[in-house]
Backbone bond lengths (Angstrom), bond angles and torsions (degrees), N, CA, C in turn:
res aa  C-N    CA-C-N  psi(-1)  N-CA   C-N-CA  omega(-1)  CA-C   N-CA-C  phi
1 M - - - 1.376 - - 1.439 109.45 -
2 E 1.281 118.31 129.86 1.429 118.96 -179.49 1.559 109.18 -109.31
3 L 1.311 112.44 131.54 1.499 115.17 179.82 1.521 111.27 -108.92
4 E 1.320 115.76 153.09 1.390 120.27 178.80 1.532 105.14 -80.73
5 Q 1.393 117.03 159.79 1.377 119.58 -173.44 1.526 115.68 -63.38
6 D 1.407 115.35 -20.90 1.530 118.38 -177.29 1.434 113.34 -104.72
7 S 1.449 118.26 32.89 1.490 122.69 174.71 1.428 107.57 -84.07
8 N 1.380 111.35 98.72 1.488 118.19 -177.23 1.574 106.77 -133.34
9 L 1.358 109.16 157.80 1.427 117.59 174.77 1.512 109.59 -120.71
10 T 1.285 125.96 120.28 1.406 127.13 178.74 1.496 115.78 -103.59
11 L 1.240 117.93 124.21 1.520 122.72 -178.31 1.595 111.67 -119.97
12 P 1.227 110.72 138.72 1.563 110.47 175.76 1.527 111.53 -82.12
13 L 1.313 113.57 144.70 1.474 118.26 -178.82 1.537 109.79 -121.05
14 F 1.336 113.52 143.50 1.419 121.30 178.64 1.505 114.00 -125.37
15 L 1.251 121.73 143.26 1.429 123.18 174.48 1.468 110.59 -58.34
16 F 1.230 113.77 127.87 1.561 121.24 179.82 1.489 107.89 -85.21
17 D 1.450 112.92 94.48 1.448 113.33 173.32 1.637 105.65 -149.96
18 E 1.273 114.66 -169.86 1.489 115.57 -178.95 1.513 121.59 -61.06
19 T 1.306 114.67 -14.31 1.457 117.24 177.21 1.512 115.77 -99.42
20 L 1.404 111.81 13.96 1.544 116.57 -178.13 1.568 113.18 -59.55
21 S 1.350 115.08 -43.41 1.449 118.10 -173.62 1.541 110.98 -68.68
22 E 1.323 120.58 -15.84 1.399 121.24 -175.82 1.542 110.75 -103.67
23 R 1.268 117.49 6.43 1.465 124.19 -175.51 1.516 109.87 -75.47
24 D 1.285 115.25 146.80 1.553 122.07 175.17 1.527 107.30 -84.25
25 L 1.390 115.24 119.82 1.461 116.75 178.86 1.472 120.36 -61.63
26 E 1.371 115.11 -13.36 1.427 120.58 177.70 1.438 114.76 -86.23
27 T 1.429 116.60 -2.04 1.471 118.96 -175.70 1.569 106.30 -132.15
28 P 1.258 117.03 74.82 1.459 120.76 177.33 1.529 112.78 -71.98
29 D 1.329 118.31 169.04 1.469 123.32 179.60 1.486 105.88 -91.48
30 L 1.269 122.57 -38.43 1.430 126.53 -173.87 1.598 106.08 -140.18
31 L 1.326 114.32 155.00 1.431 121.58 163.67 1.469 113.46 -117.44
32 L 1.297 113.39 129.00 1.492 121.41 -177.54 1.528 109.71 -107.59
33 T 1.409 112.76 113.03 1.448 114.39 -179.79 1.501 109.18 -110.67
34 I 1.391 111.79 124.03 1.488 122.18 -168.50 1.542 107.92 -108.34
35 V 1.295 117.34 128.50 1.506 122.79 172.97 1.495 108.91 -71.77
36 L 1.373 118.39 118.31 1.416 122.55 177.94 1.520 111.89 -86.86
37 D 1.356 115.08 90.54 1.477 116.23 176.10 1.499 108.20 -90.13
38 D 1.392 113.96 -179.38 1.511 118.18 -179.52 1.463 116.19 -60.26
39 E 1.376 117.53 -36.68 1.472 121.38 -174.01 1.560 106.46 -74.49
40 L 1.298 117.13 -38.27 1.515 116.86 179.21 1.487 110.48 -68.30
41 L 1.385 117.17 -44.68 1.494 119.86 179.84 1.546 112.24 -59.99
42 T 1.271 115.29 -35.24 1.474 119.95 174.97 1.597 110.07 -62.05
43 Q 1.278 113.91 -45.24 1.539 115.80 178.99 1.509 112.02 -68.43
44 L 1.290 115.55 -29.46 1.478 119.13 -174.55 1.545 111.85 -80.92
45 C 1.368 115.76 -10.87 1.523 121.17 176.99 1.486 114.51 -84.25
46 Q 1.301 115.89 2.16 1.512 122.06 176.80 1.497 113.25 -79.67
47 N 1.292 120.26 152.82 1.426 122.67 172.15 1.569 105.85 -133.29
48 P 1.287 113.12 103.15 1.454 118.23 -176.03 1.576 112.42 -65.36
49 S 1.279 118.67 163.04 1.437 122.29 175.12 1.615 108.04 -69.57
50 A 1.363 108.15 163.07 1.455 114.59 -176.52 1.522 114.93 -53.55
51 D 1.315 116.90 -29.86 1.487 122.60 -173.41 1.533 111.71 -105.13
52 S 1.260 117.81 19.70 1.455 119.71 177.06 1.529 115.11 -141.45
53 S 1.341 118.26 170.98 1.458 119.74 179.09 1.499 101.65 -146.04
54 I 1.379 114.25 164.03 1.421 124.64 -177.99 1.563 103.60 -122.53
55 A 1.345 117.22 124.47 1.527 124.06 172.59 1.518 106.70 -96.21
56 I 1.389 114.70 128.04 1.399 121.43 176.19 1.541 111.08 -117.18
57 T 1.277 119.03 119.15 1.377 120.05 177.28 1.550 112.32 -77.51
58 V 1.237 118.60 132.06 1.509 125.04 -176.92 1.526 110.30 -103.25
59 N 1.254 114.38 119.68 1.509 120.89 -176.37 1.534 110.53 -97.93
60 S 1.274 121.26 -33.58 1.403 123.85 -174.17 1.552 108.88 -119.29
61 Y 1.449 109.60 102.55 1.434 114.18 175.98 1.499 109.34 -154.91
62 Q 1.361 117.06 169.41 1.434 123.38 -178.30 1.583 107.86 -129.48
63 L 1.271 121.50 144.32 1.351 128.16 175.71 1.477 112.83 -109.49
64 E 1.394 120.24 142.68 1.421 124.07 177.18 1.557 107.57 -132.76
65 A 1.279 119.24 128.49 1.388 118.51 179.55 1.536 111.06 -88.10
66 V 1.351 115.48 116.80 1.382 119.56 176.88 1.517 110.46 -84.51
67 N 1.285 116.22 -43.61 1.459 130.69 171.46 1.561 110.48 -84.07
68 Q 1.256 120.73 103.50 1.461 122.11 -168.95 1.495 112.24 -68.41
69 T 1.306 117.54 -6.52 1.469 121.54 166.14 1.468 116.12 -56.51
70 F 1.360 116.01 -30.80 1.414 124.60 -174.24 1.562 112.52 -108.11
71 A 1.347 114.63 15.39 1.469 118.14 -178.67 1.498 112.92 -60.76
72 D 1.334 116.92 -34.23 1.547 121.85 -175.78 1.624 107.33 -65.75
73 I 1.294 119.33 -23.28 1.438 116.86 178.54 1.485 116.46 -68.32
74 I 1.298 118.50 -17.96 1.402 123.09 177.52 1.473 111.86 -64.14
75 D 1.288 120.01 -34.35 1.462 123.75 -177.81 1.554 114.29 -101.35
76 T 1.281 117.05 13.54 1.472 122.71 174.68 1.494 110.86 -109.84
77 E 1.302 113.87 169.65 1.540 116.50 179.61 1.528 109.86 -72.13
78 H 1.265 116.43 140.35 1.519 124.13 179.56 1.487 108.78 -159.20
79 D 1.327 117.71 159.76 1.447 125.44 174.46 1.542 113.58 -139.20
80 A 1.297 109.73 142.52 1.550 115.64 -177.70 1.554 109.77 -115.46
81 Q 1.322 109.04 146.87 1.476 117.26 175.43 1.535 108.87 -142.78
82 L 1.332 111.47 145.55 1.446 120.17 176.10 1.668 103.90 -101.74
83 T 1.301 107.36 147.19 1.520 114.97 172.31 1.521 107.31 -124.32
84 L 1.294 114.73 127.78 1.518 123.43 173.33 1.428 111.31 -110.30
85 T 1.321 117.41 120.96 1.471 123.48 177.52 1.494 109.06 -118.64
86 H 1.317 118.00 172.74 1.384 125.54 -175.29 1.415 113.75 -55.41
87 G 1.243 121.20 136.39 1.595 126.12 -174.68 1.459 109.95 147.09
88 P 1.256 124.66 -57.74 1.440 128.25 -8.72 1.500 114.99 -75.01
89 L 1.360 115.74 141.12 1.461 121.96 176.90 1.523 106.71 -118.36
90 L 1.379 112.90 138.83 1.373 118.09 -178.38 1.494 113.09 -118.76
91 S 1.326 123.92 135.42 1.349 128.62 175.73 1.599 112.74 -139.67
92 A 1.333 117.51 160.44 1.433 121.01 -178.26 1.487 111.93 -119.26
93 V 1.317 114.16 151.71 1.410 120.65 173.77 1.563 112.32 -132.99
94 L 1.286 121.99 131.21 1.389 123.16 177.23 1.474 108.97 -120.80
95 N 1.365 116.67 128.53 1.472 121.83 178.11 1.470 109.58 -113.78
96 T 1.316 120.01 133.73 1.385 124.53 -179.68 1.524 118.68 -101.89
97 Q 1.234 117.56 164.15 1.474 123.23 -179.20 1.615 112.36 -53.79
98 K 1.345 111.50 -31.28 1.473 116.97 -178.53 1.550 111.88 -94.89
99 E 1.326 114.03 20.25 1.492 120.42 178.59 1.452 113.10 61.39
100 T 1.314 118.99 38.62 1.523 121.29 171.78 1.456 106.39 -102.65
101 T 1.289 114.67 140.14 1.479 120.42 -177.91 1.608 109.50 -114.99
102 F 1.342 111.83 141.48 1.378 120.17 175.17 1.496 107.01 -124.40
103 V 1.342 116.45 147.14 1.464 116.69 -178.46 1.597 107.65 -139.07
104 S 1.275 113.75 154.99 1.447 117.40 177.62 1.560 108.19 -109.70
105 P 1.357 117.04 157.34 1.434 118.34 173.22 1.399 110.22 -67.72
106 Q 1.342 118.37 156.66 1.490 122.69 -178.65 1.549 109.00 -72.39
107 M 1.250 117.75 139.53 1.522 122.66 -177.11 1.541 105.20 -120.04
108 D 1.327 114.06 125.72 1.378 120.87 174.24 1.570 116.89 -64.84
109 M 1.262 121.23 117.14 1.413 122.99 -175.04 1.553 114.10 -81.13
110 M 1.363 112.99 -11.30 1.459 118.61 179.48 1.579 107.93 -116.47
111 P 1.271 115.80 89.00 1.520 117.88 -179.24 1.459 112.86 -56.97
112 T 1.213 121.08 144.53 1.521 126.89 173.57 1.445 107.94 -94.71
113 F 1.246 116.01 149.05 1.431 128.72 176.32 1.486 114.11 -112.31
114 D 1.354 118.59 131.33 1.478 120.69 177.89 1.475 105.23 -86.82
115 L 1.358 112.09 114.88 1.502 121.77 -178.97 1.567 110.57 -93.77
116 G 1.278 118.05 13.45 1.424 123.79 -179.39 1.503 114.70 83.64
117 D 1.273 119.16 -172.55 1.525 119.29 -174.41 1.480 107.03 -86.29
118 E 1.402 109.45 124.84 1.450 117.95 -174.69 1.534 113.11 -78.14
119 D 1.349 115.95 -9.58 1.457 122.90 -177.44 1.611 109.12 -76.23
120 E 1.256 116.26 -24.25 1.417 121.13 -174.92 1.523 115.18 -66.20
């Protein structure tokens, strides 16, 4: 499979703390842009069973600070990981050198299509 150079996936990241459930999904702290290469796409095509998940280490990614409070994280050591759960649902985790964690909301990898009203 050949990919174009701009085949990326961008996920919003939010500081993992006690205010996470109250956060506005439209205003993330960071944006994680992942390069979708052949190996990563192969791993993303899996659908784990209901009682398991698959952790995928991400080696090629970029961070952008949306919230300037976290701009210094861009230049420090950090690592990103994707988690694939049954559905399949995809989420991301970013851990920083200062042991700060950022998470993304789960994203459904199998989009549903509205086929109209079935009662008609």
